[in-house]
Structures are given as structure tokens and as C-alpha cells.
C-alpha positions, 0 to 999 in steps of 0.5 A: 145070698143076695145080701152077701153078694150086694155087700161083696159088690159094695166092698169091691167098689169101695176098694177100687175107689180107694185104690183109684184115689191113691193112684190119683194122689200118687200121680199128683205127688210125683208130678207136683213134687219135682216142680216144687223142688225146682221152685225151692232151689230156684228160690234159694238162688233168688234169695242168695242174689237179693240185697239181703244176702248178695252172694250171687252177684251179677259176676258171681252168677256169670261165673256160675253159668260158665262153670255149668256150661263148660264143665258140670253139664259136659261131665253129666252128659258124658258120664250118663249118656256114655254109660247108657248108649250102645250101638243097638240103642243109638239105632233105637233112639233115632227118633229123640233128635227127630222129635226135637226138629219136629217140635222146633218146626211145630212150635214155630208154626204156632208161633207164626200163627200167634204172631200174625194174630197179635202183631207184635211191635216192629221189629219183634215179629220173628222174635216172637216166633222163635221164643214160642217155638224153641223150648228148653230141651236140656237143662230143665228136663235134666233137673225134672228127671233128677227130682222125680227119680230121687224118690225110691217109689217113683213110678219108673222103678229103680232110681239109678236106672230111672236117673241114667235112662232119663239123662241119656235120652235128654242128653242124646237130643241135646246136640240137635237142639244146639245146632237148631239155636245157633243156626235157625235161631241165630238167623231169626233173631238177626235185627233188621238189615242195617239196623239194631233193635234199639234203633229199629223200634224208634222207627215205623215199619216200612210201607209195603204199598209199592205206590208209596215207594217214592215217599220213603226217605232215601229208601232207608228200608231197602236192603243194603245190597239192593240200595248198592245194586241200583242207580237212579237217574232222572229223565223227563222228570221221571226216575229211571233205574240204570244197572250197575256196571258188571265190575261193581256187581261182581264186588257186590257178589263178592261182598255178599258171599264173604258175608255169608261165609263169615256167618258160616264160620261164626255158626261153626265156631258156636257149635264147638260148645262143651255140651256138644262135644261131650255128647259126641265123646259120649256116643263115640266112646259108648258105641265102641265096646273096647272103649266102653270097657276101658273107660265107662264100665264100673270095672274099667281100668280108666273108670276113675275118669268116668267116676269123676265126671259122675261126681261133678255132674251131680253138682250141675242140678243145684248149681244151674238152679241157683243161677237160674233163681239168681237171674230172676232178681233182675226182673223183666226190666226194660224188655217187657215195656218194649215187647208190650203186655199183648206180645209178652202174654201171647208168648207165655200162653202159646209156649206153655199152653198151646204147644204141649197138647200139639206135642202130645198129639205128635208123640201119641201118633208116632207111638202108634206108628211104632217109632218108639221102643215098645214098653219104654215109658221113660222114653215116651216121657222124655219126648213128651217133656220136650214139648212141654218145657219153657223157652230155651235159656240158650236162646237168651244167650243168642239174643244177646249176640244179636242185640235183643238180650234185654227183651229175651230176658223179659221173656225167660222171666215170665215164662219161667215163672208161669212154667212152675205151674204149667209143668206140674199140670202137664206132668200130671196128665202125662203120668196119668196117660203112661201109668 
């Protein structure tokens, strides 16, 4: 009897070990395969842009990026988010945009600490904070979800439902991410006052010692407004500050307010991006039952419009990966030399290694507080992905506007290279926690 019991216990133990091993293998498969698919398609883009093939030239990649940004991505957002969202779900999904904001704040705080320790070369302190703090919450997560849900045996269930829910959750947070990029990031990446990044890097940072103020050549590092608002006269060989006349001060205030107003107009104009417009239309049409029955349902009279968007949206994933792979052909370039190895390594390490565990702690806390829909594992998975992604590609576009595009391109190059490995590791952990 004892022998039979031992045999039975041993068989149960071996069976449990076998099931556990199979479960670990499946988790690794579903974590690594999507990243492997992403890497493979990026390599195809890299090959098409190489000198051996030379199909995706620089102009070709610009056209492809424009096509993705202006047509394919908005079509995907409108069709997937519009079909998935309702007014009730709009109330349930409120934490998705909040998570984007919290992720940007926590990432920027980590970026500030890292920048304070590493001391990047002048004038790249704020540049370092931004490229650590702002992750890619749209394009790369959409690609990963598409690659993960494509498998019939994926852990989230039905592939169509998995894909639709994942895309809807990701798209719902994109508009907040775009606002952050074109406001906060736009301001943080601005060059030093009255300078450009090319000219500023040739100078040493201003001496912060007040006693050395007079030693600075012509107060070159004072803000423009401060220099214009002060006259210096000499009395008994001592400099004396004399206030400007009220009329001149009014002119300065008027000039400053005009600049602020102009910047606001620029930011508002930048926010009129096709993906943001598509998100707004999807939320508007999806939350109004009449419009949803008219356009978004399978039996809707105007469903051919939505179906056309679905077809075009399916082309977004391969196109954006081909363009991303093609962009890697230029390599890190001069930007890496300007930032230096220590700064570049700290950005990559902080973005891919330090920020994800902080995000995991944040998502775990809000889950315990009941802010996440109960039992919706895809919802939680998307929140975790928002804290795990490499640096935002859109920040590179903003960096181009502010004159530090080469440095941003170098950061994006190295971060995306190492993200292939980091994302696989973090996704393995997330799936093990969720399932």
C-alpha cells in the first residue's frame, strides 16, 4: 500500500514538473516570438535600405514614414478603437491615459536622477531626462500585440478579440502621449536661450559662482530678456544697475507675451496630428450608439468605410517596421560622439532596465486599489508595456525641430537595438505574473 502511494505521489510530482516545464516553455515562446518577428521585419527593412539592394533610400523611408503616420496608423486607430469602445468602457478605461502621464512623470524623475549622477555634456542635461523618461507607447506596442495575438494558442484567447482589445487599449492612450510629446518634450528639448545645440556644445557651461559674474564675456549666458531689462552704468568705478524706462519694460513684456503666444500656436498646430484626430473620431463615433450602428458595426450601412480602414490598418505594422529597420542603416553617426559613451549607456540602461520595474510596481499598486477592470489581463498587460518600451520615436521628430535631431537619432538607434533583448525578458516576466 505504501509502495503504491509512493508511486502515485512520484507520478503526480513528475506530472506537475512536466506541466510546469511546459508552462515555462510556452511563456518563453509567447514572449520571445513576437520580439523575434519584430526583429526579423526590421532586418528586412535594414536589408532593403542597404547598398546591396537600395530600395528604401532616405527619400523612400521619409515617404513610407509619412504614409504610415498620415494614413495607415490613423486607419488602424479609428477602426480598432472605434469598434471596441463604448461609453461604459470609456469610463472603465480612464486609467490608461493616466498611466501614460504617471509613466512620463516617474520616467522623468528617474531620468533626472541619472542625469544628475552621470553629468552629461553641456547642453544635454534636459535632453537626457527626456530620452529616459518618454517611452514609445504607440507604435511598438501595437506591433508586439499584433505579433502576439497572431498565434491561435496565445494566452489571451481568441486572436481577433485579443488583437482588437489590445489595439483599442493602446490607441486610447496615444492622444495623451502625443500631447506630452508636443508640450513637455518640445519645451525640454529647446536649446539654451539664444543658442543652438551646434553652437552651445562649443562653449563651457556658465559659471554659477555669483562672484565670477563679472568675468563672463559680455554676460553671454544671461537670458536675452534679462540682458535687455538691465542697463549698467559706472559710478566711482563700480557697476550700478539702472532700471529701464517703463516704456522699454512694456515693450519687453509685450515681446515676451508674443513669443509665448507664438509657442502656444505652434504646439496647438502640432497637436493636429492624424493619429490624434483619428483617436478623437473613434471615441466620438464609438460612444454614440447611433453613429456606431451607422458606421462601425459589421452590418452597418457605411461599414465599407470601416472595412477599408481595417484593410489599410493591417498594412501599418509591416510598413512601420520596414521604415524603422531602414532608419538603422545610418547608424548612430555624429550624435553618439557628441553625447559620449557614458551618457549614451546611461540613457539605454535607465530606459530599458530601471524604468520597467518601477512601472511594474505602479501597475501592481493600482491593481490592488481597484483601478484596473477585474479579470482583464490584456488591460494590465498593455499598462505594463507602456512602462517597458524604448524611447519614443516621435521625440526624434521633435528633436529635429529643436536642432538636436542627430543626437536623438543616435539614442533611438542604440535603444532600439538593445530593446530587442530587454523587451523579451520583461514580457516573459509579465506573462509569468499574469498567467
